[in-house]
C-alpha positions as CSV (number, residue, x, y, z in Angstrom):
1,X,67.8,97.8,48.4
2,X,65.0,95.5,48.7
3,X,63.2,94.8,52.3
4,X,63.8,91.4,52.2
5,X,67.9,91.8,52.2
6,X,67.5,94.5,54.8
7,X,65.7,92.8,57.0
8,X,68.6,90.4,57.3
9,X,69.3,86.9,55.9
10,X,67.4,83.7,56.9
11,X,69.3,81.2,58.9
12,X,70.1,77.5,57.8
13,X,72.5,74.8,58.4
14,X,72.2,73.5,55.2
15,X,70.7,75.6,52.2
16,X,69.8,73.5,48.9
17,X,69.4,75.1,45.7
18,X,67.3,72.7,43.2
19,X,64.0,70.7,44.3
20,X,64.6,67.1,42.2
21,X,65.1,63.9,43.6
22,X,69.1,65.1,44.8
23,X,67.8,67.9,46.4
24,X,65.1,66.9,48.0
25,X,67.1,63.6,49.8
26,X,69.5,66.1,51.1
27,X,67.2,68.8,52.8
28,X,65.4,65.1,54.6
29,X,69.1,64.2,55.4
30,X,70.0,67.3,56.9
31,X,66.4,67.2,58.9
32,X,67.0,63.5,59.9
33,X,70.6,64.6,61.2
34,X,68.8,67.6,63.2
35,X,69.8,70.2,60.8
36,X,67.7,73.1,60.0
37,X,67.4,73.1,56.0
38,X,66.5,75.9,53.6
39,X,65.1,74.1,50.1
40,X,64.8,76.7,46.9
41,X,62.9,75.6,44.2
42,X,62.2,77.6,41.0
43,X,58.9,76.0,40.7
44,X,56.7,74.3,42.5
45,X,57.3,71.1,44.5
46,X,56.9,68.1,42.5
47,X,57.5,69.9,38.9
48,X,61.7,69.2,38.5
49,X,63.1,67.3,35.8
50,X,63.1,64.4,38.3
51,X,59.4,64.0,38.5
52,X,59.6,63.3,34.6
53,X,62.3,60.5,35.0
54,X,61.3,57.4,34.1
55,X,64.3,55.1,34.6
56,X,64.8,53.6,37.9
57,X,67.4,53.4,40.5
58,X,70.2,50.7,39.9
59,X,71.6,49.0,42.7
60,X,73.3,45.3,42.8
61,X,70.2,43.8,44.7
62,X,70.2,40.5,43.0
63,X,71.7,37.3,44.4
64,X,73.8,36.8,41.0
65,X,74.7,40.6,41.2
66,X,77.5,42.3,43.0
67,X,78.7,45.9,43.3
68,X,82.0,44.8,41.4
69,X,80.0,43.7,38.7
70,X,78.1,47.3,38.9
71,X,81.4,48.6,39.0
72,X,82.2,47.0,35.7
73,X,79.0,47.8,33.5
74,X,79.4,51.3,34.6
75,X,83.1,51.4,33.5
76,X,82.6,49.7,30.3
77,X,79.8,52.4,29.2
78,X,82.1,55.1,30.3
79,X,84.7,54.7,27.4
80,X,87.7,55.2,29.4
81,X,86.8,58.0,31.2
82,X,85.0,56.8,34.3
83,X,86.6,58.0,37.6
84,X,86.6,54.7,39.4
85,X,87.1,55.9,43.0
86,X,83.0,57.4,42.3
87,X,82.0,54.5,40.6
88,X,83.1,52.2,43.8
89,X,81.3,54.5,46.1
90,X,77.8,54.4,43.8
91,X,78.3,50.9,43.4
92,X,78.7,50.2,47.1
93,X,76.2,52.7,48.4
94,X,73.3,52.4,46.3
95,X,71.5,49.5,47.5
96,X,71.6,51.3,51.2
97,X,70.2,54.6,49.8
98,X,67.2,52.2,47.8
99,X,66.3,50.7,51.6
100,X,66.9,54.0,52.9
101,X,64.2,55.5,50.5
102,X,62.1,52.4,51.4
103,X,62.0,53.3,55.5
104,X,61.2,57.0,54.2
105,X,58.1,55.3,52.5
106,X,58.7,55.0,48.6
107,X,57.3,51.8,47.3
108,X,59.2,50.0,44.4
109,X,57.6,47.7,42.3
110,X,57.7,44.0,43.5
111,X,56.9,40.7,42.4
112,X,53.9,38.6,43.4
113,X,55.9,37.2,46.4
114,X,57.2,41.0,47.7
115,X,60.7,40.9,46.3
116,X,62.1,44.1,44.4
117,X,61.1,44.0,40.9
118,X,64.7,44.3,38.8
119,X,64.4,45.4,35.3
120,X,67.2,45.1,32.7
121,X,68.4,48.8,30.8
122,X,71.2,49.0,28.4
123,X,74.5,48.7,29.4
124,X,73.8,46.5,32.0
125,X,75.0,43.0,32.3
126,X,72.3,42.0,34.7
127,X,68.6,42.9,35.9
128,X,69.6,45.4,38.4
129,X,66.9,48.5,37.9
130,X,64.2,49.3,40.5
131,X,61.3,51.2,39.8
132,X,58.4,52.5,41.4
133,X,55.3,52.4,39.0
134,X,57.1,51.4,36.3
135,X,58.5,54.1,34.2
136,X,56.9,56.6,36.9
137,X,59.5,56.3,39.3
138,X,61.0,60.0,39.1
139,X,56.9,60.9,39.8
140,X,56.8,58.5,42.7
141,X,60.2,59.8,44.3
142,X,59.3,63.2,43.8
143,X,56.0,63.3,45.3
144,X,57.0,61.3,48.5
145,X,60.1,63.0,48.9
146,X,58.2,66.5,48.5
147,X,55.5,65.6,50.9
148,X,58.0,64.4,53.7
149,X,60.1,67.7,53.4
150,X,56.7,70.0,53.2
151,X,55.7,68.2,56.7
152,X,59.5,68.4,58.5
153,X,59.3,71.0,61.2
154,X,63.7,71.5,60.5
155,X,62.8,72.3,56.8
156,X,61.5,75.7,55.1
157,X,60.7,75.5,51.3
158,X,60.7,78.6,49.3
159,X,58.8,77.8,46.1
160,X,59.0,79.5,42.8
161,X,61.9,81.2,43.9
162,X,65.0,81.2,41.9
163,X,68.6,81.4,43.1
164,X,70.5,84.8,41.5
165,X,74.3,84.6,43.2
166,X,76.3,82.5,45.8
167,X,77.4,84.8,48.5
168,X,81.4,84.3,49.2
169,X,82.7,85.6,52.2
170,X,86.5,85.4,53.1
171,X,86.9,82.5,50.6
172,X,83.9,80.4,52.0
173,X,80.6,80.4,51.0
174,X,78.4,81.5,53.5
175,X,74.7,81.6,51.7
176,X,72.4,82.5,48.4
177,X,70.7,85.2,47.4
178,X,67.3,84.7,45.8
179,X,65.9,86.9,42.8
180,X,63.5,88.4,45.3
181,X,66.3,89.9,47.4
182,X,66.0,87.3,49.8
183,X,69.5,86.2,51.3
184,X,69.9,82.6,52.8
185,X,72.7,82.6,54.9
186,X,74.2,78.5,55.9
187,X,77.0,76.6,56.9
188,X,77.0,75.1,53.5
189,X,75.7,75.5,50.2
190,X,74.0,72.2,48.1
191,X,73.7,72.8,44.4
192,X,70.8,70.4,43.0
193,X,69.7,72.5,40.2
194,X,70.0,69.9,37.3
195,X,71.8,69.3,34.1
196,X,71.4,71.4,31.1
197,X,69.9,69.2,28.1
198,X,67.6,71.8,27.6
199,X,70.1,73.8,26.2
200,X,69.6,72.1,22.8
201,X,66.5,72.8,20.9
202,X,65.4,69.0,20.6
203,X,65.2,67.6,24.3
204,X,64.0,65.6,26.9
205,X,64.3,67.7,29.7
206,X,62.1,70.6,30.8
207,X,62.6,74.2,29.6
208,X,64.2,75.1,33.3
209,X,67.3,72.4,32.6
210,X,69.9,75.0,31.1
211,X,72.8,75.0,33.6
212,X,71.6,77.8,36.0
213,X,73.5,76.0,38.9
214,X,76.5,75.2,36.7
215,X,76.6,79.4,35.8
216,X,76.0,80.2,39.4
217,X,78.9,78.1,40.8
218,X,81.2,79.2,37.8
219,X,80.5,82.9,38.6
220,X,81.6,82.4,42.4
221,X,85.0,80.7,40.9
222,X,83.9,77.1,41.0
223,X,85.4,75.0,38.5
224,X,83.3,72.8,35.7
225,X,84.6,69.7,33.7
226,X,83.4,67.6,31.2
227,X,81.1,70.0,29.8
228,X,81.5,68.6,26.2
229,X,79.7,64.9,27.2
230,X,76.4,65.3,26.9
231,X,74.3,61.8,26.5
232,X,71.4,61.4,23.8
233,X,68.9,59.5,24.5
234,X,67.7,57.3,21.8
235,X,64.2,56.8,21.8
236,X,62.2,59.9,22.2
237,X,59.2,60.5,20.4
238,X,59.0,62.8,16.7
239,X,56.6,64.6,15.6
240,X,53.5,64.5,17.6
241,X,52.6,68.1,18.8
242,X,52.7,68.2,22.7
243,X,55.1,64.9,23.0
244,X,58.2,66.2,20.9
245,X,60.6,65.2,22.9
246,X,58.8,62.9,25.2
247,X,61.2,60.4,26.5
248,X,60.2,56.6,26.4
249,X,62.4,54.9,29.0
250,X,64.9,52.3,27.7
251,X,63.0,49.5,30.2
252,X,61.0,49.2,27.8
253,X,63.2,47.6,25.4
254,X,65.1,45.9,28.3
255,X,61.6,44.3,28.1
256,X,61.8,43.4,24.6
257,X,60.7,46.4,22.6
258,X,63.0,46.8,19.0
259,X,63.8,49.4,16.9
260,X,63.3,49.4,13.2
261,X,64.2,51.4,10.3
262,X,62.4,52.8,7.3
263,X,62.5,49.4,5.5
264,X,61.4,47.6,8.7
265,X,64.7,45.6,9.5
266,X,65.9,46.1,12.2
267,X,69.9,47.3,13.0
268,X,71.0,48.0,16.3
269,X,71.6,46.0,19.4
270,X,68.7,48.1,21.4
271,X,70.4,47.0,24.4
272,X,73.8,48.3,23.7
273,X,74.9,51.5,25.4
274,X,72.9,54.9,24.5
275,X,76.1,56.3,22.5
276,X,75.8,53.4,20.2
277,X,72.5,53.2,19.9
278,X,72.0,56.7,19.1
279,X,74.7,56.8,16.8
280,X,73.1,53.7,14.9
281,X,69.8,55.7,14.5
282,X,71.2,58.9,13.8
283,X,73.0,57.0,10.6
284,X,69.7,55.4,9.4
285,X,67.9,58.9,9.7
286,X,71.0,60.5,7.6
287,X,70.3,57.3,4.6
288,X,67.1,57.5,4.4
289,X,66.4,61.2,4.7
290,X,63.7,60.3,7.4
291,X,63.0,62.1,10.4
292,X,62.4,59.1,12.9
293,X,62.9,55.3,13.2
294,X,59.8,53.0,14.7
295,X,60.1,52.0,18.2
296,X,58.4,48.3,18.3
297,X,56.3,47.7,21.7
298,X,53.5,45.8,20.8
299,X,54.6,42.8,22.6
300,X,55.0,44.8,25.5
301,X,52.4,44.3,28.4
302,X,50.8,47.8,28.8
303,X,50.5,47.6,32.6
304,X,54.1,47.2,33.0
305,X,54.5,51.3,31.9
306,X,50.9,52.7,32.5
307,X,52.5,56.1,32.1
308,X,54.3,56.0,28.7
309,X,51.5,54.1,27.4
310,X,48.9,56.7,28.8
311,X,50.8,59.7,27.5
312,X,51.1,58.2,23.9
313,X,47.2,57.1,23.5
314,X,46.6,60.7,24.7
315,X,48.9,62.1,21.9
316,X,47.0,59.7,19.4
317,X,49.6,56.7,19.6
318,X,48.4,53.3,20.3
319,X,52.0,51.8,21.2
320,X,49.9,48.3,21.4
321,X,49.2,48.5,17.4
322,X,51.6,50.5,15.7
323,X,55.1,51.4,15.8
324,X,56.2,54.8,17.8
325,X,58.1,57.5,16.0
326,X,61.4,58.4,17.8
327,X,64.6,59.7,17.7
328,X,67.6,60.9,19.8
329,X,67.1,63.8,22.1
330,X,69.4,65.7,24.4
331,X,69.0,64.2,27.7
332,X,71.9,64.0,30.4
333,X,74.9,66.0,30.8
334,X,77.8,64.0,32.3
335,X,79.7,67.0,32.8
336,X,79.4,69.6,35.7
337,X,80.7,71.5,39.0
338,X,84.1,69.6,39.8
339,X,83.8,67.9,43.1
340,X,85.2,65.0,44.9
341,X,84.1,62.1,46.6
342,X,82.1,63.9,49.2
343,X,80.7,66.4,46.5
344,X,82.6,69.0,47.7
345,X,83.3,71.5,45.4
346,X,87.2,73.5,45.3
347,X,85.4,76.1,47.4
348,X,84.6,75.6,51.0
349,X,81.2,75.3,52.0
350,X,80.0,74.5,48.8
351,X,78.7,71.3,47.3
352,X,76.9,69.6,44.2
353,X,75.1,66.7,43.7
354,X,72.9,65.2,40.9
355,X,73.1,65.7,37.3
356,X,74.7,69.7,38.2
357,X,77.9,68.0,39.8
358,X,80.9,66.1,38.1
359,X,82.2,63.3,40.0
360,X,83.8,61.7,37.3
361,X,81.4,59.0,37.7
362,X,79.8,58.7,34.2
363,X,82.6,58.9,32.0
364,X,81.8,59.8,28.8
365,X,78.3,58.0,28.5
366,X,76.3,57.2,31.6
367,X,75.1,54.3,32.4
368,X,71.6,53.9,32.7
369,X,69.9,54.4,35.5
370,X,73.1,55.2,37.3
371,X,71.9,58.8,37.9
372,X,69.0,59.0,40.3
373,X,71.3,56.5,42.4
374,X,73.9,59.2,42.0
375,X,71.4,62.0,43.4
376,X,70.9,59.7,46.8
377,X,74.6,58.2,47.4
378,X,76.0,61.7,46.9
379,X,73.4,64.0,48.4
380,X,73.8,61.7,51.9
381,X,77.3,62.2,51.4
382,X,77.6,66.0,51.0
383,X,75.0,66.4,54.0
384,X,77.2,64.4,56.1
385,X,80.7,65.9,55.2
386,X,78.9,69.5,55.5
387,X,77.5,69.0,58.8
388,X,80.7,66.9,59.8
389,X,82.7,70.2,59.6
390,X,83.5,73.3,61.9
391,X,80.8,75.8,61.6
392,X,82.1,79.1,60.6
393,X,81.8,81.7,62.9
394,X,78.5,83.8,62.1
395,X,78.6,86.8,60.3
396,X,76.3,89.0,58.4
397,X,76.9,90.9,55.0
398,X,77.9,94.7,54.6
399,X,75.2,96.8,53.1
400,X,78.0,96.7,50.4
401,X,78.4,93.0,50.0
402,X,74.3,93.2,49.8
403,X,74.3,95.8,47.1
404,X,76.8,93.9,45.0
405,X,75.3,90.6,45.4
406,X,71.8,92.2,44.1
407,X,73.9,94.1,41.4
408,X,75.0,90.6,39.8
409,X,73.2,89.4,36.7
410,X,71.3,86.3,37.1
411,X,72.2,83.3,34.9
412,X,70.5,83.7,31.5
413,X,68.1,81.9,29.8
414,X,68.7,80.8,26.7
415,X,66.9,81.9,22.9
416,X,65.7,79.9,20.5
417,X,68.7,80.7,18.2
418,X,71.1,79.6,20.9
419,X,69.6,76.3,21.4
420,X,69.1,75.8,17.6
421,X,72.8,76.5,17.4
422,X,73.9,73.8,19.8
423,X,71.7,71.1,18.5
424,X,73.2,71.9,14.8
425,X,77.1,72.4,16.0
426,X,77.0,70.2,19.3
427,X,74.6,67.6,18.7
428,X,75.2,63.8,17.9
429,X,77.9,64.5,15.8
430,X,80.3,67.5,15.8
431,X,83.1,69.2,14.1
432,X,86.0,72.0,14.5
433,X,84.2,74.7,12.1
434,X,80.5,74.1,13.4
435,X,82.0,74.0,17.2
436,X,83.6,77.5,16.5
437,X,80.9,79.4,15.6
438,X,79.1,78.5,18.8
439,X,82.3,80.7,20.3
440,X,80.8,84.1,20.0
441,X,77.0,82.7,21.5
442,X,75.5,85.0,23.7
443,X,75.0,82.2,26.0
444,X,78.1,81.6,28.6
445,X,77.5,78.1,29.1
446,X,77.0,77.5,25.2
447,X,80.3,79.1,24.5
448,X,82.0,77.3,27.4
449,X,80.5,74.0,26.1
450,X,81.9,74.6,22.6
451,X,85.1,75.4,23.9
452,X,85.5,71.9,26.0
453,X,84.3,70.2,22.8
454,X,87.1,72.0,20.8
455,X,89.9,71.1,23.0
456,X,88.5,67.1,23.0
457,X,90.0,66.2,19.6
458,X,88.7,62.7,19.6
459,X,85.6,60.4,19.6
460,X,84.5,59.2,22.8
461,X,81.2,58.0,23.8
462,X,78.9,60.7,23.2
463,X,81.1,63.1,21.9
464,X,81.9,62.1,18.4
465,X,84.0,64.5,16.3
466,X,83.9,63.7,12.3
467,X,86.9,65.8,11.9
468,X,88.4,63.0,15.1
469,X,86.6,59.9,14.3
470,X,88.9,58.0,16.6
471,X,89.4,57.8,20.0
472,X,92.7,58.8,21.4
473,X,93.9,56.1,24.3
474,X,96.2,58.7,25.4
475,X,93.2,61.1,26.7
476,X,91.7,57.5,28.6
477,X,90.9,59.2,32.4
478,X,91.6,62.8,31.1
479,X,89.0,65.5,31.6
480,X,88.7,69.1,30.1
481,X,88.6,71.4,32.7
482,X,87.4,75.2,33.2
483,X,88.5,77.1,36.0
484,X,86.8,80.1,38.0
485,X,88.7,82.4,35.9
486,X,87.9,80.6,32.7
487,X,91.4,79.0,31.8
488,X,90.6,75.4,30.2
489,X,93.1,72.9,31.1
490,X,93.5,68.9,31.4
491,X,93.3,66.4,34.5
492,X,93.6,63.1,35.4
493,X,91.2,61.6,37.7
494,X,91.6,57.9,38.9
């Protein structure tokens, strides 16, 4: 038995797995409530998927906006699958989280009068997206929250440490076992490990976004939902070495950038929801045989999006003089660990926030910039709920329990063969034949994705079945759920 395991567990009130925006904020919320928190990060801080997020936070802050209008836009984008109660929570509480982040020292972009500068993105009916440093929002947020977490005396940060399995005792999650053998015992565990878009060969995500948290929770008996609903971002760079899949934020189209096919014609409403724009681009590529369409941002002030412009120029592209080659890429998983409005799973003491969770907020197509807002709204709710529960009686794992935890295999990494197969058979368009071929894939999450996609015999939002091209109204608000035992079923969420 490793010496760390034999030495006894590290004690905490809240253990957070994942150090993106959701995990960092959950950690800080716990510390500000006087609770001890342990933050487990597989990478050095400020190198998570949130760091690369170019979008902002959607919040009804303008005089001509309202929580009701934000809710309406979210439901429209979600194609009949949005859980209204979750969207109401987000629309109501997002402005408070923006204010709280400002209080924590996050500096959002403002106009010359000091008022927050609100951006327009696809699917939004008004300007409601706040950014920090233009398209560097994720970078600014993660850097600031990471700095605060490191300084906080109630927080212990375990960098370059991977969670191996969850410790369950008497049907309750009591902690996390790490790959190095260290056990973190806690009143509650918050999974904030991000999504699974890096399971696809062409992706905007860093390599680690392969659904690790989903597999950890599922192995412990938690249910997963909506795994077939993977959003493809319309504008990721194509064919540029070192920048393949680099995301060009939707906010640039919000400022007037346009999309053009091989003949130079505009062919889509650039501010339509992402599923529409991605399908329109894919159709043009199939017609033309080209690998990309052109994004024309020559009329956009480069100072508005400095990190995008700099990255493109470093790759040999000048967005002020030429069209940028773009095509859709796997970007965001709407599905995840099934949780309630407090981000609590069906396992006592286990919470999930951010892209790892499935609240039903995003439905079948996420509204742009709702994801960062979700991270903060539901991370705060998770911690408040966890700390309001009576603490369980202190327990130490037996030697046998520790041996069983250490013997459990860690979540596997996907091979390039799996990633290519998902892109080919579970991409923007799917068929029953292609999806069925994934049922024998060696990666467990790839198999679950295929099972869920086969079960949804319709086309809705990000899920397009060429053998079932129409939306089935009888499936409105109905979600495919995989329980902890691996059985599939349907649930209605309102």
